[in-house]
C-alpha positions as CSV (number, residue, x, y, z in Angstrom):
1,M,18.9,12.7,12.8
2,E,22.3,11.8,14.2
3,Q,22.8,15.3,15.6
4,K,19.5,15.2,17.4
5,I,19.7,11.8,18.9
6,T,21.7,11.8,22.2
7,Q,22.1,9.5,25.2
8,Q,19.5,11.6,26.9
9,N,16.7,11.0,24.3
10,N,17.8,8.0,22.2
11,F,15.2,5.6,23.6
12,F,12.4,8.0,22.5
13,Y,13.4,7.6,18.9
14,L,14.0,3.9,19.2
15,T,10.6,3.2,20.8
16,A,8.9,5.4,18.2
17,A,10.5,3.3,15.5
18,L,9.3,0.0,17.1
19,I,5.8,1.4,17.4
20,L,5.9,2.5,13.7
21,L,6.9,-1.0,12.7
22,L,4.1,-2.6,14.6
23,M,1.4,-0.1,13.4
24,S,2.6,-0.1,9.8
25,S,2.5,-3.9,9.7
26,S,-1.2,-3.8,10.5
27,L,-2.1,-0.8,8.3
28,V,-0.4,-2.2,5.1
29,Q,-2.7,-5.3,5.3
30,A,-5.0,-3.2,3.1
31,V,-2.6,-3.2,0.2
32,S,-2.2,-6.0,-2.3
33,D,-0.1,-9.0,-1.1
34,G,2.7,-8.5,-3.5
35,L,3.2,-4.9,-2.4
36,L,2.7,-5.7,1.3
37,E,6.0,-7.6,1.5
38,Y,8.0,-4.8,0.0
39,I,6.4,-2.1,2.2
40,L,7.1,-4.2,5.4
41,Q,10.7,-4.8,4.3
42,G,11.1,-1.0,3.8
43,V,9.6,-0.2,7.2
44,T,11.8,-2.9,8.9
45,A,14.9,-1.5,7.2
46,L,14.0,2.0,8.5
47,T,13.4,0.6,12.0
48,F,16.9,-1.0,11.9
49,I,18.5,2.3,10.8
50,I,16.8,4.3,13.7
51,C,17.8,1.6,16.1
52,L,21.4,1.7,14.9
53,V,21.6,5.5,15.3
54,S,19.9,5.4,18.7
55,L,22.3,2.7,20.0
56,R,25.6,4.0,18.5
57,F,26.8,5.0,22.0
58,D,27.2,1.3,22.9
59,T,30.1,0.5,20.6
60,G,30.2,-3.2,21.4
61,W,26.7,-4.1,20.4
62,Y,26.7,-1.4,17.7
63,R,29.1,-3.4,15.6
64,F,27.0,-6.5,16.1
65,L,23.9,-4.7,15.0
66,I,25.6,-3.2,12.0
67,S,26.7,-6.7,10.8
68,M,23.2,-8.1,11.3
69,T,21.7,-5.3,9.3
70,C,24.1,-5.8,6.5
71,C,23.4,-9.5,6.4
72,W,19.6,-8.9,6.5
73,L,19.8,-6.4,3.6
74,V,21.8,-9.0,1.5
75,A,19.2,-11.6,2.3
76,I,16.4,-9.3,1.2
77,L,18.3,-8.6,-2.1
78,L,18.8,-12.3,-2.8
79,R,15.2,-13.1,-1.8
80,N,13.7,-10.5,-4.1
81,V,16.1,-11.1,-7.0
82,V,16.7,-14.9,-6.9
83,E,13.3,-15.7,-5.2
84,I,14.6,-18.4,-2.9
85,Q,11.8,-19.2,-0.5
86,K,14.2,-20.7,2.1
87,L,15.7,-17.2,2.6
88,D,12.6,-16.3,4.6
89,V,14.0,-18.4,7.4
90,V,17.4,-16.7,7.2
91,M,15.7,-13.2,7.2
92,L,13.7,-14.1,10.3
93,I,16.8,-15.4,12.1
94,L,18.7,-12.2,11.3
95,M,15.7,-10.1,12.5
96,F,15.6,-12.1,15.7
97,A,19.3,-11.6,16.2
98,F,19.1,-7.9,15.6
99,F,16.2,-7.4,18.0
100,F,18.0,-9.5,20.6
101,G,21.1,-7.4,20.3
102,T,19.0,-4.3,20.6
103,F,17.4,-5.7,23.7
104,K,20.8,-6.5,25.3
105,S,22.1,-3.1,24.5
106,I,19.1,-1.3,26.0
107,I,19.0,-3.4,29.1
108,K,22.7,-2.7,29.7
109,Q,22.1,1.1,29.3
110,I,19.0,1.1,31.5
111,L,20.0,-1.2,34.4
112,F,23.7,-1.1,34.5
113,T,24.7,2.5,33.8
114,G,24.2,4.9,36.8
115,D,21.4,5.1,39.3
116,R,19.5,8.1,38.0
117,V,16.1,7.1,36.4
118,D,14.9,9.7,33.9
119,S,12.2,9.8,31.3
120,N,14.6,8.3,28.7
121,K,15.1,5.2,30.8
122,I,11.4,4.8,31.4
123,I,10.8,5.0,27.7
124,G,13.6,2.5,27.3
125,S,11.8,0.1,29.5
126,V,8.8,0.4,27.1
127,A,11.1,-0.4,24.2
128,L,12.3,-3.5,26.0
129,F,8.7,-4.7,26.4
130,L,8.1,-4.1,22.7
131,L,11.2,-6.0,21.8
132,L,10.2,-8.9,23.9
133,G,6.9,-9.1,21.9
134,L,8.7,-8.7,18.6
135,M,11.2,-11.4,19.3
136,W,8.6,-13.9,20.3
137,S,6.5,-13.1,17.3
138,I,9.5,-13.8,15.1
139,G,10.0,-17.0,17.0
140,Y,6.4,-18.1,16.3
141,L,6.9,-17.2,12.6
142,L,10.0,-19.4,12.5
143,I,8.0,-22.3,14.1
144,M,5.4,-21.9,11.3
145,E,8.1,-22.0,8.7
146,F,9.0,-25.5,9.9
147,A,5.6,-26.7,11.2
148,P,2.7,-24.7,9.5
149,E,0.0,-26.4,11.6
150,S,1.5,-25.2,14.9
151,F,-1.1,-22.5,15.5
152,T,-4.9,-22.6,15.0
153,G,-6.4,-19.5,13.5
154,M,-3.3,-19.0,11.3
155,T,-2.6,-20.1,7.7
156,H,0.8,-20.7,6.3
157,K,1.8,-17.7,4.2
158,P,5.0,-15.7,3.6
159,W,6.2,-14.3,6.9
160,G,5.4,-10.7,5.8
161,E,1.7,-11.5,5.4
162,N,1.5,-13.2,8.8
163,F,3.7,-10.7,10.7
164,S,0.9,-8.4,11.9
165,R,-1.4,-11.2,13.2
166,M,1.5,-13.0,14.9
167,A,2.7,-9.8,16.5
168,Y,-0.9,-9.4,17.8
169,F,-0.9,-12.9,19.2
170,S,2.5,-12.4,20.8
171,F,1.6,-9.2,22.7
172,V,-1.8,-10.7,23.7
173,T,0.2,-13.6,25.2
174,L,2.9,-11.4,26.7
175,T,0.2,-9.4,28.6
176,T,-1.6,-12.7,29.5
177,L,-4.8,-11.5,27.9
178,G,-5.3,-14.6,25.8
179,Y,-8.3,-13.9,23.6
180,G,-8.3,-17.4,22.1
181,D,-8.7,-16.5,18.4
182,I,-5.2,-17.7,17.8
183,S,-3.8,-20.6,19.9
184,P,-0.9,-23.0,19.9
185,A,-1.7,-26.5,18.5
186,S,1.6,-28.4,19.0
187,P,3.4,-29.3,22.2
188,F,6.5,-27.1,21.2
189,S,4.4,-24.1,20.3
190,Q,2.4,-24.5,23.5
191,S,5.6,-24.5,25.6
192,M,6.8,-21.4,23.7
193,V,3.6,-19.6,24.4
194,Y,3.5,-20.2,28.2
195,M,7.2,-19.3,28.4
196,E,6.3,-15.9,26.8
197,A,3.5,-15.4,29.3
198,I,5.9,-16.2,32.2
199,T,8.4,-13.7,30.7
200,G,5.8,-11.0,30.6
201,V,4.8,-11.4,34.2
202,F,8.5,-11.5,35.4
203,Y,9.3,-8.5,33.2
204,M,6.8,-6.4,35.2
205,A,8.1,-7.8,38.5
206,I,11.9,-7.4,37.8
207,V,12.5,-4.5,35.4
208,V,9.8,-2.2,36.7
209,A,10.8,-3.0,40.3
210,S,14.5,-2.3,39.4
211,L,13.6,1.1,38.0
212,V,11.5,2.0,41.0
213,S,14.3,0.9,43.4
214,S,16.9,2.9,41.5
215,S,14.7,6.0,41.6
216,Q,14.1,5.6,45.3
217,N,17.9,5.2,46.0
218,N,18.6,8.3,43.9
219,Q,16.1,10.3,45.9
220,K,17.7,9.2,49.2
221,K,21.1,10.4,47.9
């Protein structure tokens, strides 16, 4: 994998890994609850590995992502062996930190390295959008860990069992669809939801416009 992934195609692999994580989280709902958590942990670990290999060209953020991955794996081991429920919060925080670091690394490579816009950068912008939805879904899961009644249409379960539905709600909010089957019930969760909707609108306006502008400038040259 490491020989095939280059700076010209790394975002293709990374985006595919994120899509795999999202799709698998919904598909594994058919398996038993006990097995569901282990499958999701395995897919998440695979996603982390692909992200690491894809972003190894950015040495600064690569070290940060390596450390987050190692801490997350240790937290999983302790969670499964010692069965400390509070480690779920630690795992979610580490996942958020990893995806945030991935987001920062991608946006640096897309918007601040050269003017040429190619297919890899366009796919990278898709990865940024997926990461926004994932980070917000993890944020909502963290809210539910501390305030289980923060969302209507959701019941308090281990985060692995709620991940698929919360990711669904996050992307519905990010795209401002708002179906209404899940909705925020507390003032804090409501503020988080409308902030995500605002972020989704501004993402389209800023990132996509930046890519179009860079492409036009490159054509003029």
